[in-house]
Every structure is written in C-alpha cells, then in structure tokens.
N, C-alpha and C positions, 0 to 999 in steps of 0.2 A: 691723909698723910699715910705713907707706906711704912709697914713695919720693917725695922732693920733686920739684917741677917742674924745679928747677935740674939735677937729676941725670938727667933723661930724655934719651935720645939723640935727636938731630935726625933727623927723617924727611923726606927731600926729597919734594916733591909728585910724585905718580905721573904718569908720562908716559902711561900707559894711560888714566887719567881725562881727561887733556887731549884725547887723540884721540877718546874717547867724546863729550866735550863738543863738539868740532869736528864730528863726524859728525852729532850731533843738531842742531846749528846749521845745517849744510848741508841736511839733510833738511827741517827746518822752513822754511827760507827757500825751498827749491824748492816746497814746498806753498803757502806764502803767495804767492809771485810767480806761481805757476801759477794760483791763484785770481784774482789781480789781472789776469792776462792774459785770463782768461775774462770777468771783470767789465768790463774795458776794451773788449773786443770787443762785448759786449752793449750797452754805452753809446756805442758808436761813437767811442771815443777820449776820452771825457769823464770817466773815473774818476780820483779823487784817489789818488795812490800812497801810501796810509797805511802800507803795508808797509815803506816806507823808514825810518820811525821805529823799528820793531822791528829791522830789519836793522842800522841804525847803532848803536843802543844795545846790542844783543846782541853786535855785533862788537867794541865797546869791552871788554865783559866777556871775550870770547874772547882779545883781545890781552893783557888783564891776566893771564889764566890762562896764556897762552903765556909771558909774561915771567917770571911766578912759577915756572913749571916749568923753563924752559930757561936763563934768564938771572938767576937769583937770586944776587946777590953776597954775601948774608948767610947763607952755608951753615951757619955754626955757630950761627945763630939767637941771636946775642948782643945783648942789650939791656942795656947796662952798668948803667943805673939800676934796671931790674927785677931783674937778678941781684943787685945790692947789697941791694935790698929783700928778696928771698927769703932772702939770707944773714942779714940782720939779724932777719928774722922768726923764723928757726929758732934763733938764738942769743940 
C-alpha cells in the first residue's frame, strides 16, 4: 500500500540547489553583460541594454528561491484545507 501525501515528511528546500542557482545566475549575467559591453563599444554607446530585462526577471526568481530556502515560515508544510481534503479522501 502506498503512503498518502499527508504522511510524507516535509523536506526543506536544498541550500545547495539555491547556491547552484545563484552561481548559474551570476555566470549567465556576466556573459550577457560582457556581450552588451562589446556590443555597446562597437555601436559607440548606442546599444539598447536588453540584458536588463533578463537580469531583473531572473533576479526576482532568485529572490523567491532565497526566501523559500532560508525564510520559509511554513516549515511543516501545512495547508489545513488540503490536509482535511486528504483525510476525507482516505476515509
């Protein structure tokens, strides 16, 4: 018999995965902004900084990952309505 979702232990998000995400972000942004610097130099200062869109949107994702990993106040992963639903579904 399979264990129900209600009985599964809570696993906190991995700190290692966050730091991998952060490292990939920093490397990708260094590459993008390096390309922008070369492009801007070739255009004598007239290049549109399109990398800012990627930097900002991905930064929001990194902040979300940071807050979920280090500042998660719902450590027991309790959703009262969902837990009630699972209980009623099993019985």
